[in-house]
Structure formats: C-alpha cells, structure tokens
N, C-alpha and C positions, 0 to 999 in steps of 0.2 A: 853186831847188833845191827842188820842191813838199815839201812835209812832210807826211805821216801817220801816226793815231793807231791802234793797232788794242786794241779793246778787249775781256776775257772778263771773265766774274767772280769764278773761279781761276784760276788757271798752271798746271793741271791739263792745260785746255784748249791751253792756248800750247805746252805741255810733245808733249799724244800727237797734240788731231785740227789744228795746222798749223803743225808742225814744221819747219823750215826754209824756213817764207813770209816772215816778217820780214828774213831776212838775204838771199832773191831779190828784194825789192823793196827793201833797202838797194844791194846791188850795180847794180839798173838803175835806180839817181838817186833815188831814196828818200830822204825825211830821219825814219827811222823809230821811233815812240817806243809799246809795249811800257805800258800799261792791266791791273794785275788786281787782286785783293787778295794779303793773305800768304801764303806756303806753302811746304814743303820743298822745291816744285817748282820753284822761281825758281832755285834753283843750273845743273841742268841746261836750264834756258828761255837762260838766259845762256850756258851751254858752246856750247851748238847754236847761238843767236842773236849771233855774235861782235861785238861795238861796237856793238849797241843801245842805247840808253839804257831804263829801265824806271819806272815812276812805280806807285808804291798807291796806290789806296784802299780802303776797308775793306768792301766788298762783302759783303753775305751772301746766302746761298743760298736764306733762308726772309725768308718776309717780315713784314719787320721796319719799320714806316710809317720812326718816327723816326730813326734810323742809313739808313732810305733816302733821305730829303731833306736827310741830311749829306752823303752820299754824292754826292748831288746837285748840292750847292754844291760842295762840292771838283773834281768834273768842271767844273759852270761856272768856275771860275776857272782853270781848268786851260787849257782853252780861250783863253781869255781870254790867258793869260801866250806858251802856247806856240802860236796864230795856226796852226792846222792848215789846210791842202788838202783835208784828207780826214779824216773820223772813220769803222772799219769797225766795225762792233761783233758780237758772235758771245751765245751763248747769253742767255735768256730778262732776269734782273736787269741785263746788263751791257749790252744790247738796250735797252731800256725809257729807264733813268736816260741813256746815253749820249746815243741823241736825243733826248730830251729839252732834255737839257743840251746838246747840239752848235747844236738849233734858237734856242735860247736867248739862246746864243752867236756865234751868225750865220755857222757855218763854212759855205762854201760847198757841200760833196759829203758826202754824210750813205750809207752803207751799211749793209744788218743782214741777214747773214744769218740764214736759219732751217733749223738744223738738226733738228727733232723740236719737235714740239706736246705741253707736259706736259699740258695740258688735255684732250687726248681721253680717256686711262685715268681722269679724273675725273665727278666728278656733283655734279649741283645747283648750290648755290650757287658750290660749289667753282672747276668746271667753270666757270659764266659767270662766274669776276670773272677766272679767269686768260686768257680766252678776251677777254674787254675789252682785258687790259694787253697781248695781240699784238696788238690794231687798236689802241689809242694809239702803241706803239713802231711801225707801219707808217704812222703819221700823218703822225708826225714825220720818218720816215728818207725822202731822196730816189729810194732804188733798195730795193726787197726781194729779196734773192737764196735762194730755196730751196735748200735744196744738192740733189731728185729732184725729175721731174718729178710725181709723183704728190703731194708736197706742194705744189708749184704748185698744182696742180687743185685740192687741199684746199681750202684759203684763196681762193683762189676762187671755189669754188661755194657757200662759207660767208660768202661778201662780207666778207672780213675783210678787203682793203682795194682798192687800187684794183689794177684790172688794169693800166693802164698803167706801174707801177711795180714790175713784177713779170716776172725772168729766169732763168734755171738759166744757170749758168757751164758753159760746155763742155759735155762727157755727165751733170754731177752730181756730185756729192760738194762736199766742202771742204776738196781738199787731194791726191786725186789716190791714187797708192800710190808708194812708195820701192823699186821693182824693183832697186837696188841691194842694198839691208835684205833686200828677201824676194825672196832666188832661191836656190833650194838648191844653189847651185854654190858663195855665197861662206860659206854660214853658218862658226864656229869649231866643232870638234872637242873641246874642253873644255867648253862649253855647250852642245855634246848630250849629252853625257858625262852633266853635271851635270843636266839634264833628267830624261835614264833614271835616271837614281838617286832622282831625285826622285820618279819615281812607282814605280818598281819592278815594271815588266812583267813576266807572266810570259812563257814564251817565245809562248805562241797568246792571249795579248790581245788583246781587238780593245779599240782607247783611243780614247774619246769625249771631246775637250775644247771645252771654252765657253769666250769669255774676254771680261771685262769687269768691271763692278761688279756683285756678288752684291745685289739687289735685286726685290723684286716686281715691278718692269716688265720686266725682263728677261725675265720666264716660267723664270727659276728654283727656282720650285715646281714646277711643271709636269714641269720637266726632272728632277728628282729623283722625282718620284713615278716619272716614266713610265720611269725606268732603273730602278728598285725592284723595278716590276712587273712589268719585262718579260722574256722565257721568256731573255734572253742576257745576264741580271744576274751568271750565273757564270763566264761565261767574257770580260767585258768588265772593263775599267774608264772610269769617268767621272771626269773631272781639269777640274775647278774654279780658273782663273786668273784672278782678279782679288783683291781684297778686297773686304768687307763692308763696307756704309752705315749703322748703326745708327740714323742720325741723320734724313735723309728717305728715304720706300719704304721699311722694314725688312722683312725677312722674317719670315714667325712663330717662333717657339720651335721649334714642330715641325720647320720643312725645317733649321734650325739644328740641330739634335740629331739630324739624319739625315745631315748634311753631316760632323758632327765625329764621327759613331760610326760611318758603315756601314763595314764592311773595303776595299769597292771601289770607296770612293769616298775623290779626294784631290782636295785643296783645298789649292794651291797660291798662296802673297798675289803680290802685282802683282808683272812683274818686266817687264823691257823687253830680254827676250830672245823674245819670241811668237814667232817667225820660227823660232827652236826649237825649242820644243813640236807647232807644227803640220808639223814636217820629221817626229817620229816620229808622231803622231795616223792614226788609219787617218780618221778625220772629223773635221770639226769642226761642232756643232749650235748654232742661232742661237736661239733659243725668243722670243727678245722678244716685247712687247706693242704699243708705239712705238716708231719711226725715222725720223732721217732718209737717211742714205744710209751702210751704217753701212760704218764702216773694216772692221772685222775679215773681212767678207764678202769683201774687194776685197784684203787679206791673204792669204787664206784660196782667192783663187783665182790672185793671183801665188805659190801657193807650189804650187798644183794638189792643194790638199787638197781629198777630197770632202766637198760642205756639205748638212745639214740647216737646214732654214729655215722661221720662220712665214712666212706668204703675207699679211703685210703689209704697206701701201706703204711706201714704203726698201728692202723687201728685197729685193721684186717687180722692182723698177727694174734689176735687176741681174742678177737671176736668173729662171729658167725652171720652171717643173716638169715635169721628165723630161728636160731638156733640158740644162742647168748645174745643176741642184742637185735637189736631192728637197726638195720645199715639203709644207710640212701644216696644219692649220687652226689656227690661232691660240689659243691657251687650252684645244684638247682634248687633254687626258692618250693618252687613248687613241691617237689619230693618232699623238702624235708619239712613242708608245709601237710601234706599228706602222711609223713608219716606221726607227726606230731596228734593230729586225729585220728589215727589208726590205736597210737599207746592211750588214748584218750579212750576209745570206746573198747578196746583189748585189753585189758586191764591182767586180766587171767595169764593171757598167753605174754604178754609181756614180763610179768613175777615169773613164769616158768622160766622163761629165758635168763633172768637175772640169775634162777638157781642154779639151770647149768653154771652158769660162770663160776660161780659161787663155789663148786665144785672144784674147778679148774683154776681159779687164783689161790687157794687157798692148798690145793695140792703143791701146786710145779713154781710160786711166786714168793713165799716166804722168805723173808728180810732178811734172818741171819742167813739163811741157806744160800742167797744171793750172797752173801757179804764171803761165806766163806769159798765160793768156786773164784771168784775174784782172786783171793787168797792163795787158793791152790796155782791159780795161773800166775802168781808172782811169782813161789815160787821155784814154776817151771823151766819160768825165762831166767831166774838168776843159777840155777844147776845148768842151764844151757849156756852161760857164760862161762 
C-alpha cells in the first residue's frame, strides 16, 4: 500500500479547500497521513476524513525563520520515520518546507499544488523575496500543479519553474465542487430560515453576498465603498460572510467601521452553510485582487446564483464577461458600482449568465471527477519511479 502525506500550513485548508480528498485516496488504496498546524478546524477535518491519521507541525503563516527551521527539521524526521511514497503540499509555507524536507529525506514523489501567488499584490523587496520562495519550492518539487491555466501561464512567463514540471489537473481547481452540498434541492429548511433571519431582508431588498476572508486582498474595501456609493444602496443589502483576519493583510479601520456601522451591511461570521446563503442571495460578488481558482465561484455556479467578479486570472479561467458572469476591472470602485447597478436592473440577463455557468460547472467540475484525476496523476508518478 503506497503511503501519501498531504501537508497544509493550517488545518482550515484541509477542511475547506481539500475536503474529502484524503478519504477518497484512503478508500482508493493509499495509506494517508494529514499534516498541518494546530487549530480548531481539526475537529471537523477528522470528522470528514474518517480514519485518516494526523500529525501536528507548528507552522506559522508569517515569516518566522527560527520556527521555520524547526518545522523543517520536524518534517525531515517525520518523513524519515514514515517513509512516504508521495508528499503533496499546499499553501506557500507548507510548500516551501515540505518540498525541501521531502527532497532531503529522499521521498520518491514530491508534488506542490499552487493555488495563488501572494507576491502578486506586494511590491519591492517583499515581492522579490516571496517570488524567490516560490522558485525554491518549485525547484525541490517533482511536479507543480497550478490550479488554473492562467496561474500556469503566469509562472511560466515569469520563468519561476521548469516547464517540464508543470501541469494543470483536469479542468483546474484544487477540489472541484460537491454537487450534493451545493444543490438547491438538497438544502435544509431550518438552515434557510436561520440564514434569512440573520440577514432580515425587506420584502424587496436586493441581496448581494460575498464569501471569504475579510481582508484587503479579497477586495473588501472596494466592495464596501462601491456599495455605499451605489444608487441602489437603500434598496439592497450587502452580506459579508467570513471572518476578519487582522494579523495578515488587515482591513483599514475605516472599512471595518463602515461594515460595523452601516445599516444595510450585514456581517455574518464564517459558517459552513454557504449554500444556504447563496440560495437566498440575488448575486454573489467576488472582487478579489488575486486568486488561484476560486472555489466560491464554482459553488455559486453550482447553486445557479448570478456572479459579479473581478477580471483577474483565476476568476476568468471559469467565467466570461456577459456570458457566464458580469466581470469588472479589478480595483476600480466605479466599475464595481456600475456592475452592482446593472445586476439590480438587468436581473434576467444576470440569471441567463448564471444558467450558462451552471451547465459548465456540473459538466466539468464535479468533485469526485477531480479526485479521480488526482488519483490517476499519483499513480502515473509512482509508475515513473
């Protein structure tokens, strides 16, 4: 039985971004070990990935050289003890340390999945440093799997990686979408009621939803400003579903105050019932500055909820302007405001785009198909060793 170790920096990634992959691989014949930092999300991860072992490595998401060297040593010892056939990493810190330790420990197959590039939104020395970190990660990997074609094109254009190492699995994304969960016919009435009560919409309110971390990189400040400036602010509600992250990439106090104080902005702390909020919303807005392949767009597509999103790589791998979504110029508040107003007035057009995306999502991005693609790629790499 081949042994597989999957590594993320924090367990939230195992819970949300890779859900059910470890169980699938275990059922398909792999001995699977999950590795990540400590965190409250482990409870749900172990509940979802029944019977899969875990190992805690105290990763940090910040640049912490001494702690990072310690984690590198712990990974090296773990790999020597477990003797895995494959080490597969996700997220920047886990990728860097995991790939280096796996090479030093002589692991036969080393894979890193790339789901976004933090240095894109940085400048100067920090951007160069983060770019160099990516290069090192890719150098120690046997294969690099960008989760979108645009990400692949970007790292090749920037000459960050040997082209022979790079491939996109399936149609892109890291985990596809669970069409059983994100299905309007499978929603629980009590959760729909709870979501509606949390928002307290008026009879004619136009409900605009965003889902994800409330940080600068996700375009939250632009979204709030565009909403407040829009002509439809008094006929709409803006729902922000996600948690503030003030330790990394925090929002400015002005934006936080606007979110907390504006009577038509509703902040909902993170919940696993995203599908229920999508079901009661008129549009999903995703104004992010950087993405790999955004799961929330897949989920919105599966729920047949119209989309407004920024024109960044990752988003545009899935949607096309006025074909499957309404796409606006990233970082341009006036363009986002106009998109909101268009969606309010042209609801039939927006639903037509959503109908088109729904067909693409259910045909190309079903989760079990993605798991099978990854399983086949594992076996290809094992057979080549």
